[in-house]
N, C-alpha and C positions, 0 to 999 in steps of 0.2 A: 120585052120588058114591059111590065105593067105596074102601075101604082094605084092603089085604091085607098082614097082618103075617106074617113068616116068619123063620127063622133060629134059633129056639129049639132047645134040646137040653140035653145034660148036659156039664158041665165040672167039673174038679177045682178046689178052692179055689186061688186064685192064677192061674187060667187065664183064658182070654178067649173071648168069643163076639161075633158081630156080628148084630144084628137088622136087618131091612129092613122098610120100610113103603112099599109101592107104592100110589100114589094114582092114581085115574082119575075122570074127570068134572070135574076142576078142575086148575088148575096150582098149583104151590107158591107162586107169588106171591100167590095169592088167599087161601089159608088157611095159618095156621101149623099145624105138626104137633107134637103132644105125645106123650110116652110116659108111660104109667102102669103100675103093677104091683099085683097083688093076691095076697098070700100066703094060704094056707088060714086061715080064721077071722079074717082081718084086713080092714080097709077098703081100698078102692082108693087107692093112693098115687101122687101125681105124682112123676115122675122127671126129666123134661127136656123142653125145648121148642125148636123150631127155627122161626125166622121168616125166610123168604127175602126178604120185602118190605122188611124193615128191617135184614136182615143180622145178626140177633142170635141168640144161644143162651143158654139158661138151664138151671141144674141145681139139683136138690135137694142140700142139704148132705151127705146120706148117700152121694151118688155123685160129688160134685165131686172132680176130680182122678183119677178112675178111669174114668168114662164120658165118651165124646165123641159128640156128636150132629152130624150133617152132612147136607147135602142135595145131590142131583144133579138140577138142573132138567131136564137133557136126558132123564133116565130117569124124572123125576117121582117120585123115590124118596128117602125119608129113612132114614138109617142111624143105629143106636145101637151104637157100638163099646164093648164092656164089657170092661175089663181088671181085673186084680187082684180077681177075683171072690171073694166071700165067701159062706158058707152062707146068710147073711141076705138075699142077693140072690135066693134061690130064690122064684119067683113066676110067675104067668101075667102076661105083658107084653102091653099093649094100646097100639095107636097110635090117635090121634084127631085130627080136623081142626077147627080153630076159631081161637081167639085165645090167645096164650100166657098161661097162668095156672095156678095150682096147683089150682084147683077143677075138678071134672068139669063144672061148669056153664059153663065157658068154652069147651067143645068141643061142636060140633054133630053130628059124625059119628064113628062108632067102627068100628074093624076088629075082627075076631075075635082072640082072644088066641093067644099062642105061649108055650109052657111052657119056662121056664128052670130047670134043676135044678143046683145047685152042691153037689158032694159034698166033705165035709171029710176 
């Protein structure tokens, strides 16, 4: 099982970025994919989760209405579209495979992080 996160970069406040999490070794029907983020000096925070098997998406209150998670089963990839970015969205973003939940313990496999920097 491998997860490859990409798409991070720098955006201005109010701008947009799209993160990708390419999965290998399993299909999206088997594991849900979650996104977490970790800002400097802070704990890792759950952001969103996509479950292909039940057709559900979940969001933290802090990103609801601004971020959209989706999956492409053909590409075995999950996307996190981030709009109306704020400075407080600045963090390293990680994708993980497991079961949708807010705790890191719900996820069994983790990808490397991708850095998102939002300038105000």
